C-alpha positions in Angstrom: -8.2 17.3 2.1 -10.7 14.9 0.7 -9.5 15.4 -2.8 -5.8 14.8 -1.7 -6.9 11.5 -0.1 -8.2 10.2 -3.3 -5.2 11.2 -5.3 -3.4 8.3 -6.9 0.2 8.9 -7.9 0.1 5.7 -10.0 -2.9 6.8 -11.9 -1.4 10.3 -12.4 1.9 8.7 -13.6 -0.1 6.5 -16.1 -2.0 9.5 -17.4 1.2 11.6 -18.0 2.9 8.7 -19.6 -0.1 8.2 -22.0 0.0 12.0 -22.7 3.8 11.8 -23.4 3.2 9.1 -25.9 0.3 10.6 -27.7 1.8 14.1 -28.0 5.6 13.2 -28.2 6.3 16.0 -25.7 9.4 15.4 -23.4 7.5 15.8 -20.2 8.3 14.6 -16.6 5.9 11.7 -15.9 6.4 11.4 -12.2 3.0 11.0 -10.6 3.5 13.1 -7.5 0.9 15.8 -7.1 3.2 18.8 -7.5 4.7 17.5 -10.9 1.2 16.7 -12.1 0.0 20.2 -11.4 3.2 21.7 -12.9 3.1 19.8 -16.1 -0.7 20.6 -16.8 -1.2 23.9 -15.1 -0.9 26.2 -18.2 -3.0 24.1 -20.4 -0.4 24.0 -23.2 0.1 20.2 -23.0 -3.7 19.7 -22.8 -4.1 21.7 -26.0 -1.4 19.8 -27.7 -3.1 16.5 -26.5 -6.4 17.7 -28.0 -4.8 18.4 -31.3 -3.0 15.1 -31.3 -6.4 13.2 -30.8 -8.3 15.5 -33.2 -6.0 17.6 -35.4 -7.0 21.2 -35.6 -9.4 21.1 -32.7 -7.4 23.9 -30.9 -6.8 26.7 -33.3 -4.5 28.7 -31.0 -2.4 27.4 -28.2 -1.3 30.2 -25.9 2.3 29.6 -24.9 2.2 32.7 -22.6 2.7 32.1 -18.8 0.2 35.0 -18.1 -2.7 33.6 -15.9 -5.5 34.8 -18.2 -3.8 33.2 -21.3 -3.4 29.9 -19.5 -7.1 30.0 -18.6 -7.9 30.3 -22.3 -6.0 27.1 -22.9 -7.8 25.3 -20.1 -11.2 26.5 -20.8 -11.1 26.1 -24.6 -12.1 29.8 -25.2 -9.9 30.5 -28.3 
């Protein structure tokens, strides 16, 4: 509950808009908590962001929706 009370839809939207600009990915930039989670949950976009900021920093982006592959994207264990 405490985390939810500190959540800012405005900041989430700003973050997603920045990620969209940097990566060029056609993502939904709505700042609601459900969308923010949905856009980032598999780690693919985060890997693309890292590679946009520092090319080649993520060697393999797992596009699979299998949970352990998503965790590899998020944890950086590639």
